[in-house]
N, C-alpha and C positions, 0 to 999 in steps of 0.2 A: 504494500500500500504506500503510495507516494504522497508526501506532504511537502508543499512548497509555499512558504509564507512570503516569498520575495515578490515585490512589485517589479514587472519587467523594467529594465534599465531605461528603455525609451520613454517610459511613463513617469520617471522620477521628476518631481517638480510640477508637475501638472495637477459565469458550474450552471431510441426511436428506430425506427427502421424506415426503409423505402420500399414497401413490399407490393405495391400495386402497379400494374402496367399503365402506360400512358393512355391506352385506349379505354380504361375503365372510367365510368362516370363517377363524379364526386358530388358531395353535398347531400347525400342521403341522410335521413334523420338520425339513424343509428350508425352511420358509417359503413364502409365495406369491410367485411371480415375476410382476411386473406388466408387461404389454406395452401401451404407450400407443398402438400402432398396430393393436391387435386390436379390430376392431369387430364381430366375428361373434357374440359372446355376447349373449344377451338382457339388456337393461338391467334391473337390480334396481330396486325402488321407491326413491324418494329418501329419504334420512335426514331426521329431523325438524329437525336443526340443522346447517347447514353450518359446518365448522371450517376455519380457516386459520392461517397462521403469522405471527407478528411476530418478526423475528430481527435480531440484530446480533452484533458480534464484538469481540474484543480480541486484539491480536497483539504479543507481546514477543519480539523476535528475539535469538538468540545467534549462530548461524551464518547466520541469515537464509535458511533452506532450506524452511520451511513454506509452504504455499499453502492458499487457502480461497476459498469463495464463499458468498453468501447470495442466494437468489432468493425473496423473500417471496411474490410474486404466484403463483409456481408451487408454493410450499410445499416448496422443496428447499434443503438446505444440503450443503456438502461440505468436507472437510479432507484434506490430503495432507502427509505428512512426508517431506522429501527424505532419501535414504539417506546419512547422514554418512560411512559407511565408504567411499564412493566417492571422497572427497576425496583420499585417498592415491594414487589412480590418476590424478589430474589431471582427474577428471570433475566437472562442475558439477552437484551434487546438486539444486540449486534449479531447474535448467532443466526437469527431468523433472516434478517436482511441480507447478510452475507451468503447464507445458504441459498436464498432465493435468487440472488444475482449469479452465484456460481452455477446453479442449475440452468438458468437462462442462457448464460454464456456457453456452457457445454452443449446445450441444444442447438444454439446458433452455429457453433463451431462444427458440430457433427453434420448439420444440415448443409453447411456451406462447402463441405468437402465430399460428402457421400450421401446417398439416400434421397437425392432430389432428382426428379425426372428431368429430361432435357428441356421440356417446355418451361418448367419452372426456372431453370437456369437462364433460358432466353428471356423470360419475364423479368428476372432480376437485372439482367444486363441492360434492359431498356426501360428502366423505371423512371417515372417523372412525378411520382406522388409520394408524399411522406405520410405514413400511417402511424397511428398511436393506439396505445391501450394503457391506462393507468388507474390505480386505486389510491385515493387519498389526496394529500396536498403537495406531493412532489409534482412539479409541473414543467412546462416548456413554453418557449415562445419562438416564433419564426419572424425573421427580419428580411426585408427586401429593400435594397438601396438605402440601408441604414434605418428604415422606418419599420415600426412594429406592425406586422401584418396579421398575426394570429397569436392568441394567448390562451393557454389552457386554463380552465377555471377549477379551483380546488373543490374536492368532494368533502363536505363536512356534515356531521350530524348536528353540530352546533359549534359555537366559537371555540377554537383551539381543540376540537375533538374531531379529527379527520377520520374518514373511512380507513380501516386498517385490517390487513390480513393477519390471521392468527392460526396456529395449529389447532386450537380448540376455540370454537365460537368466533366472534368477530365477523367482519364482512367477507364476502366471497369474490372469487375472480369474476364471476358472472355480473357483479356489480360495477365492473370497470367501465369507465368512459372510453369509448372507442370512436374512431373516425379517421378521415384522411383528408389531405389537402394538396392541391397541385403545387409543386415547387419548380423553381427555375435555377439555372446556373447562376451562382453568385449569392444565393440565399444563405442566410446564417441561421442555424438552429441552436438555441441555448436551452439546455435541460438542467434541472437542479432540484435539490430537496428544498424543504420549506426554509432551511437556513438561508437560502438565497432570497426566495420570494417574500418571506416575512420581513426582510430587512431592506429590500431595494424596490422602490417604486418603478413602475413600467417606464416612466419618462426618463428616469436616471439610467435604467438598463439600456434604453434606446440610445441615450447619449454616449454611453461608454462603448456600445457596439459601433456607433458611427466613428468615434475617435480611433478605436482600435483598427477598424477597417481602413480609415484614411492613412494610418501608419503602417498598413500592410503587415499586421502582426499575424503570427501563426495561430491556429486554434488553441494550442497550449498556452501561448502568451496571453491571448484574449481571455481564456478561462482563468488564468492567474489574476489578471486585472479585475475581472468581475468578482472573483472570489475575495480579493483584497478589499474591494468596495463594500461587499456584504459584511466582511469581518469588521471593518471599521464602523459601519453603521450599527452592527449588533452591540457595539460597546459605546455608542454615543448616546447623547440625550436628545438628539434631534427626532423629529416626527418620522415614523416608519409605517409601512403598511400594517404591521402588527399592532402598534399603538393606536393607529387610526381605526382599525377594525374593532379593537377592544372598546374604544370610546363609543363607537356607533352601535355596537351590539350588546355591550355590557355596562355602558354608562360610566366607565372609568375615566380618569382625567390625567393619566400619566403619559409621558412622551418618552421615546427611546426605542432602541431595537430589542431583539430577542436573541439571547445567547443560545447557540445551538451548533451542531455539526453543520458544516457548509460544504456541499458537493456541487460543483459546476462542471458540466460537459458542454463543449462547443463543437459543433459540426458544420463544416463548410460544404455546400452542395457544389460539386465541380463536375466537369465533363472529362 
């Protein structure tokens, strides 16, 4: 597990997959569910340009219960946030999140090298849609030309009580929010746990993506810059998405960020 607390030098002084073919329709109410083992459908004509991901991450631990993976060759990233509320019951919240991501990565790695029919390989090679599935308040955002284009909404039962998977009880995978969205070369996808989105407003995130893009930073350097911004906000007394939501939903009057593990994954959509 890599931890990098350094702001990229260039900033001194100043944290999914692509599984649908270009021919698939988007905007369905519940999204398109992609089945990599389904070879029965007739293959659509190939897209003009094949798109792929270049991805990297930044991880700044607090309780060290987040987990993640990047599989650039398959065009899939994943993040999981350990349920901190389990700590009081003597449960290792990190064990579940890490196991979940390890299983997901192994499944992606196996599928990307064997066990996929030729049509599916062709479909992956000519993909132009980003698809997602998530449970809880780990989220993602898509930027085009530096502007926020799509932002996933958190799943919560009530304030600060997100949907959560559990070995016993809890929410289920079938409760996941799923969907897909057409992407273009040059788009930037930022995924992260709530340690990012509880501390950084969308406008701030948009601004740092614009700055990092203008400076031609790599996905890893951009992830570090975003993670550092979230880290600083978590320890500040300035207004944050978390304090704003607490005031609106709970009637509290505090300002400041939320101390938490912070995982940021940045993926560039490239040809």
